[in-house]
C-alpha positions as CSV (number, residue, x, y, z in Angstrom):
1,M,0.0,19.7,31.2
2,A,1.8,22.6,30.2
3,S,5.5,23.9,29.2
4,T,7.3,27.2,30.3
5,N,11.1,28.1,29.0
6,G,10.9,25.2,27.2
7,S,10.6,22.4,30.1
8,Y,7.1,20.5,30.9
9,G,5.5,20.5,34.1
10,I,1.3,19.9,35.2
11,I,-0.7,22.3,36.8
12,N,-4.1,21.8,37.9
13,Q,-7.6,23.7,37.2
14,E,-6.7,26.5,39.4
15,G,-3.0,26.9,38.1
16,K,-1.3,25.4,40.9
17,E,1.9,23.6,39.9
18,V,1.7,19.7,41.0
19,L,4.4,18.4,38.8
20,P,7.2,20.8,38.7
21,F,8.7,22.1,35.0
22,I,11.7,20.3,34.7
23,Y,11.1,17.7,32.2
24,D,11.7,17.6,28.7
25,N,8.7,16.2,28.0
26,I,5.5,14.3,28.9
27,Y,3.9,11.7,27.3
28,A,0.1,10.4,28.5
29,D,-0.6,6.5,29.1
30,D,-4.1,5.3,29.9
31,E,-3.0,4.8,33.5
32,F,0.8,6.5,33.8
33,L,3.1,9.4,32.5
34,I,5.9,8.7,30.5
35,L,8.4,11.2,31.7
36,K,11.5,12.5,29.5
37,Y,13.9,14.1,31.8
38,N,17.5,14.8,30.9
39,G,17.3,13.3,27.2
40,K,15.8,9.6,29.2
41,K,12.6,8.5,29.4
42,G,10.9,6.5,32.4
43,V,7.7,5.7,33.5
44,Y,6.0,7.7,36.5
45,D,2.8,7.2,38.5
46,F,1.3,10.6,39.0
47,E,-1.1,9.4,41.8
48,Q,1.2,7.9,43.8
49,K,4.0,10.4,43.2
50,K,6.5,7.9,42.3
51,W,8.7,6.5,39.3
52,L,8.0,2.9,38.5
53,I,10.6,2.8,35.7
54,P,13.4,5.3,36.4
55,A,14.1,7.7,33.7
56,K,17.2,5.9,32.2
57,Y,15.6,4.6,28.6
58,S,15.9,6.1,25.3
59,E,12.7,4.8,24.5
60,V,9.6,3.6,26.4
61,Y,6.9,1.9,24.7
62,T,3.4,1.1,26.7
63,Y,1.7,-2.1,25.7
64,N,-1.8,-1.2,28.2
65,T,-3.6,-3.9,26.5
66,S,-1.2,-6.8,27.0
67,G,0.2,-5.8,30.3
68,Y,3.7,-4.6,29.3
69,F,6.3,-2.2,29.1
70,M,9.2,-2.0,26.7
71,A,12.1,0.3,27.5
72,K,15.2,0.8,25.3
73,K,18.5,0.8,26.6
74,E,21.7,2.5,25.3
75,N,22.9,-0.4,24.1
76,E,19.6,-1.0,22.2
77,K,18.4,-3.9,24.1
78,I,14.9,-4.0,25.5
79,D,14.3,-4.1,29.2
80,W,10.5,-6.0,29.1
81,Y,8.9,-5.2,32.4
82,D,5.6,-6.5,33.2
83,R,3.3,-3.7,34.0
84,T,1.6,-5.2,37.2
85,T,4.4,-6.6,38.9
86,L,7.0,-3.8,37.4
87,T,9.6,-7.0,37.2
88,I,11.6,-7.2,34.3
89,I,10.8,-10.2,32.6
90,D,13.7,-10.2,29.9
91,S,16.7,-7.8,29.2
92,T,18.2,-9.5,26.2
93,Y,15.9,-8.7,23.2
94,S,17.1,-5.9,20.8
95,S,13.1,-5.6,20.0
96,V,9.7,-7.1,21.3
97,E,6.6,-7.2,19.0
98,N,3.3,-7.6,20.8
99,L,1.6,-10.3,18.4
100,S,-1.7,-10.7,20.9
101,Q,-3.0,-13.3,22.2
102,G,0.1,-13.6,24.3
103,Y,2.7,-14.0,22.1
104,F,5.5,-11.8,21.5
105,L,8.1,-12.0,18.2
106,V,11.5,-11.2,19.8
107,T,14.9,-10.5,18.3
108,K,17.8,-11.4,19.9
109,N,21.4,-11.4,17.7
110,D,19.6,-10.6,14.6
111,L,17.5,-13.7,14.7
112,K,13.6,-14.0,15.8
113,G,11.4,-16.3,17.3
114,I,8.3,-16.1,19.1
115,V,7.8,-16.3,23.0
116,D,4.8,-16.7,25.4
117,T,4.2,-14.0,27.9
118,K,6.5,-15.9,30.4
119,N,8.8,-15.7,28.1
120,N,8.7,-19.5,27.1
121,I,9.8,-19.9,24.0
122,V,7.3,-21.5,21.7
123,V,9.2,-20.7,18.2
124,P,13.1,-21.2,18.3
125,I,15.1,-17.9,17.7
126,I,16.9,-18.9,14.8
127,Y,14.9,-17.1,12.0
128,Q,16.0,-14.1,10.0
129,E,12.5,-12.7,9.2
130,F,9.0,-13.1,10.1
131,S,6.3,-12.0,7.6
132,G,2.7,-12.4,7.4
133,S,1.7,-13.6,10.8
134,Y,-1.9,-14.4,11.7
135,Y,-1.3,-14.0,15.6
136,S,-2.5,-17.2,17.2
137,S,-0.8,-20.2,18.6
138,S,-2.7,-22.5,15.7
139,S,-1.8,-20.3,12.9
140,F,1.4,-19.7,10.5
141,S,3.9,-17.1,9.3
142,I,6.1,-16.7,6.3
143,A,9.8,-17.1,7.6
144,K,13.0,-16.8,6.9
145,K,15.7,-19.4,7.6
146,N,19.5,-19.5,6.3
147,G,18.5,-17.3,3.2
148,K,15.3,-19.4,2.3
149,Y,11.8,-18.9,2.8
150,G,9.2,-21.5,4.3
151,I,6.0,-21.5,6.5
152,V,5.7,-22.6,10.2
153,T,3.0,-22.4,12.7
154,Y,3.4,-20.8,16.1
155,D,4.2,-24.5,17.9
156,N,6.9,-24.6,15.4
157,R,5.7,-27.0,12.9
158,V,7.0,-26.7,9.3
159,L,4.3,-26.5,6.8
160,V,6.2,-25.1,4.0
161,D,10.2,-26.4,3.9
162,F,12.5,-23.5,3.7
163,I,13.6,-23.8,-0.1
164,Y,12.0,-20.6,-1.6
165,D,13.7,-17.4,-2.9
166,K,10.6,-15.7,-1.5
167,I,7.2,-16.4,-0.5
168,S,4.1,-13.9,-0.8
169,T,0.4,-14.0,-0.7
170,Q,-2.2,-13.2,-3.6
171,S,-5.8,-13.9,-3.1
172,D,-6.2,-17.0,-0.7
173,L,-2.8,-18.7,-2.1
174,F,1.3,-18.6,-2.0
175,V,3.2,-17.3,-4.6
176,V,6.6,-18.9,-4.5
177,Q,10.0,-18.3,-6.3
178,K,12.9,-20.2,-6.9
179,N,15.7,-19.1,-9.1
180,N,13.4,-16.3,-10.4
181,L,11.0,-18.7,-11.2
182,Y,7.4,-18.8,-9.7
183,G,5.0,-21.2,-8.8
184,I,1.8,-21.8,-6.2
185,V,1.5,-23.2,-3.0
186,D,-2.3,-24.3,-1.6
187,R,-2.5,-22.3,1.6
188,L,-5.2,-24.7,2.8
189,T,-3.0,-28.0,2.1
190,F,0.4,-25.8,1.9
191,K,1.5,-28.0,-0.8
192,E,3.0,-26.9,-4.3
193,T,0.3,-27.2,-6.4
194,T,2.1,-25.3,-9.4
195,P,6.1,-25.7,-9.9
196,C,8.3,-22.6,-10.3
197,I,8.2,-22.7,-13.8
198,Y,6.6,-19.1,-14.7
199,K,8.5,-15.6,-15.1
200,D,5.7,-13.9,-13.3
201,I,1.7,-14.6,-11.7
202,Q,-0.7,-12.7,-11.3
203,I,-3.9,-14.3,-9.3
204,Y,-7.3,-13.0,-9.4
205,N,-8.7,-16.1,-7.8
206,S,-8.1,-20.1,-7.6
207,Q,-9.4,-20.6,-10.9
208,R,-8.3,-17.7,-13.0
209,I,-4.4,-16.8,-12.6
210,F,-2.1,-15.2,-15.3
211,A,1.1,-17.0,-15.9
212,K,3.9,-15.8,-17.6
213,K,5.9,-18.1,-20.0
214,N,8.0,-17.3,-23.0
215,D,7.5,-13.6,-22.7
216,L,3.5,-13.8,-23.1
217,Y,0.8,-14.6,-20.4
218,G,-1.7,-17.5,-20.2
219,I,-4.3,-17.9,-18.1
220,I,-4.3,-20.9,-15.2
221,K,-5.7,-22.6,-12.4
222,Y,-4.4,-23.3,-9.0
223,D,-3.1,-26.6,-9.6
224,G,-1.3,-25.8,-13.1
225,T,-4.3,-26.8,-15.4
226,L,-4.3,-24.3,-18.8
227,V,-7.6,-22.2,-19.2
228,E,-5.8,-20.0,-22.1
229,E,-3.0,-20.4,-24.0
230,F,0.5,-18.4,-23.4
231,T,-1.2,-15.4,-26.0
232,Y,-1.4,-12.3,-23.9
233,D,1.2,-9.5,-23.1
234,F,0.1,-7.1,-20.7
235,S,1.2,-3.7,-21.7
236,T,0.3,-0.8,-19.0
237,G,-2.2,-1.0,-16.2
238,K,-5.5,-2.7,-17.4
239,I,-4.1,-2.4,-21.0
240,Y,-3.2,-6.1,-22.5
241,K,-2.0,-7.5,-25.9
242,K,-2.9,-10.6,-27.7
243,G,-1.3,-10.9,-31.1
244,N,-1.2,-7.4,-32.6
245,K,-4.4,-6.4,-30.9
246,Y,-5.1,-4.5,-27.7
247,G,-8.0,-4.9,-25.2
248,L,-8.9,-4.0,-21.7
249,M,-9.0,-5.7,-18.3
250,N,-10.1,-4.5,-14.9
251,Y,-7.9,-5.0,-11.9
252,N,-9.5,-8.4,-11.2
253,Y,-7.9,-9.2,-14.5
254,D,-11.5,-9.8,-16.2
255,L,-11.3,-8.8,-19.7
256,I,-13.8,-5.9,-19.7
257,T,-13.1,-5.6,-24.3
258,Y,-12.2,-8.0,-26.6
259,A,-8.3,-7.6,-28.0
260,V,-9.7,-5.8,-31.4
261,Y,-7.7,-2.3,-31.1
262,D,-4.8,-1.2,-33.3
263,E,-3.8,1.2,-30.2
264,I,-5.0,1.9,-26.5
265,K,-3.8,4.6,-24.6
266,S,-4.7,5.5,-21.1
267,M,-6.1,9.3,-20.9
268,G,-5.5,9.3,-16.8
269,D,-2.3,9.4,-14.6
270,G,-1.8,6.8,-11.7
271,Y,-3.5,3.7,-10.5
272,Y,-7.0,4.8,-11.0
273,N,-7.2,5.6,-15.2
274,N,-11.0,6.3,-15.8
275,Y,-11.0,6.8,-19.7
276,Y,-8.8,5.0,-22.5
277,Q,-8.0,6.7,-26.4
278,T,-8.5,3.8,-28.6
279,L,-7.7,3.4,-32.5
280,K,-9.2,0.8,-34.6
281,G,-8.7,1.6,-38.4
282,K,-9.4,5.3,-38.7
283,E,-12.1,5.3,-35.8
284,K,-10.7,6.6,-32.7
285,V,-13.1,6.7,-30.0
286,I,-12.9,7.0,-25.7
287,L,-13.8,4.2,-23.9
288,D,-14.8,4.4,-19.6
289,S,-12.9,2.4,-17.0
290,K,-15.8,-0.3,-18.1
291,G,-14.6,-0.9,-21.5
292,K,-17.7,1.0,-22.4
293,F,-18.0,3.4,-25.6
294,L,-17.7,7.2,-24.4
295,V,-17.6,9.4,-27.7
296,D,-16.2,9.3,-31.0
297,I,-12.9,11.5,-31.5
298,S,-12.1,10.6,-34.9
299,A,-12.2,14.0,-36.1
300,Y,-9.4,15.1,-33.9
301,D,-5.6,14.6,-33.3
302,D,-6.0,14.2,-29.8
303,A,-7.9,14.4,-26.4
304,T,-7.7,14.9,-22.9
305,V,-10.5,14.2,-20.5
306,T,-11.3,16.8,-17.6
307,K,-12.8,16.3,-14.4
308,D,-16.1,17.7,-15.2
309,Q,-18.0,17.4,-18.4
310,E,-16.1,18.2,-21.0
311,I,-13.1,17.1,-23.4
312,I,-10.1,18.9,-24.6
313,V,-9.5,18.1,-28.3
314,T,-6.9,19.6,-30.7
315,K,-6.5,19.3,-34.2
316,N,-3.8,21.4,-36.3
317,K,-2.1,22.6,-33.1
318,K,-5.5,24.1,-32.2
319,Y,-7.3,23.8,-29.3
320,G,-11.1,23.4,-28.5
321,M,-13.6,21.5,-26.3
322,I,-16.5,18.9,-26.8
323,E,-19.1,17.8,-24.3
324,K,-17.8,14.1,-22.6
325,K,-21.2,12.2,-23.5
326,S,-22.5,13.8,-26.5
327,G,-19.5,15.1,-28.3
328,N,-21.0,18.4,-29.4
329,V,-18.6,21.4,-29.4
330,L,-18.8,23.4,-26.7
331,V,-15.9,25.5,-27.8
332,P,-14.2,25.8,-31.4
333,L,-10.8,24.7,-32.0
334,Q,-9.5,28.3,-32.3
335,Y,-6.9,28.1,-29.2
336,D,-3.4,27.9,-29.1
337,L,-4.0,26.1,-25.9
338,I,-6.3,25.0,-23.0
339,V,-5.3,23.4,-20.1
340,Y,-6.4,23.1,-16.8
341,D,-4.1,23.9,-13.6
342,S,-3.7,21.8,-10.3
343,K,-6.9,24.3,-8.8
344,G,-9.0,23.3,-11.5
345,T,-9.0,26.1,-13.3
346,C,-9.4,26.2,-17.0
347,I,-6.7,28.8,-18.8
348,V,-6.5,29.7,-22.2
349,F,-3.6,30.9,-24.3
350,D,-5.0,33.0,-27.2
351,K,-2.2,35.0,-29.4
352,G,0.0,35.8,-26.5
353,L,-2.6,36.6,-24.1
354,Y,-3.7,34.2,-20.9
355,Y,-7.5,34.0,-20.1
356,E,-9.5,32.1,-17.6
357,M,-12.6,30.2,-18.7
358,T,-15.7,29.5,-17.2
359,F,-19.2,28.6,-18.7
360,D,-22.3,30.8,-18.2
361,G,-25.9,29.5,-17.7
362,E,-26.2,28.3,-21.0
363,N,-23.1,26.4,-21.1
364,K,-21.5,29.2,-23.2
365,P,-17.6,30.2,-22.8
366,V,-16.6,33.3,-20.9
367,L,-13.1,34.4,-21.1
368,S,-11.8,36.6,-18.4
369,P,-8.3,38.2,-19.0
370,I,-5.6,36.9,-16.2
371,N,-3.5,39.8,-15.4
């Protein structure tokens, strides 16, 4: 494939033109070519030198594993072609999505349903949404009908009635919402095991679920059995509050420290925060992501953990550095600013001048002026 003057064609190994340079673009399928000509797409058989599907479509999608072409027309409808016979199976759908194993999710008049390879309707085209599909005739999908969510099988059996405002999956359970409150539906029995009475639900497993009631979280089982009273207050990320004290949990909702701290502050950005600054009385320490003690920083006003082995510390508006594990002083508190830039370079500002800070073989700081 090559292009000249903005047009595409094909030449062989000897440089001879075998497909003229008249096409807007050429897309390779496993067996055929999708050619774009005068702004329209079609399917071309290079071996037979003939069009299989004329270049009259705004888009052509190939499903070589399922044996079909989907060609979108100007009216946004889809011509659904059998790849072998090149006959049109249907031309009334606005979308056709391959679900594998011989099933397709189709859309007509903004409603969705499921058909088989012969365009037999197996789930009526009456649903506003389908989500969480599991792609086999014996499986199920979360669906929306008349503004409410339920769960149906691919042979159109209703497993969960269409009574919920929202359904989502967490772990091996369904979290359901009704009137802005949340409950649980068991994924094995499809029965509501916990009524929609909670302001929030966060599931680790079926036996450990954080549920919010009266602005505090407790721990329940999937069947609604209360494990721990509603005394937890989630703060940010892994930080939780119980009473007036703070503790840490991991993203599986396991408590990794007791709620014994007066204050906890994340020392990282984004989802994966690796360190936490804690205050307990006058004791200020840094904990790692597992809640283990790293270093005592009680002597400093604040600290920033770097990606290397250093911690930037401040006191009385002066900056220095200590070792991450030992807390030993690497750089005395004497500079106006110490930061790391986006490239990982340590920048020092002192008495109106900027320096790059590195460390020699004895781990002593070396300053190089930045012009």
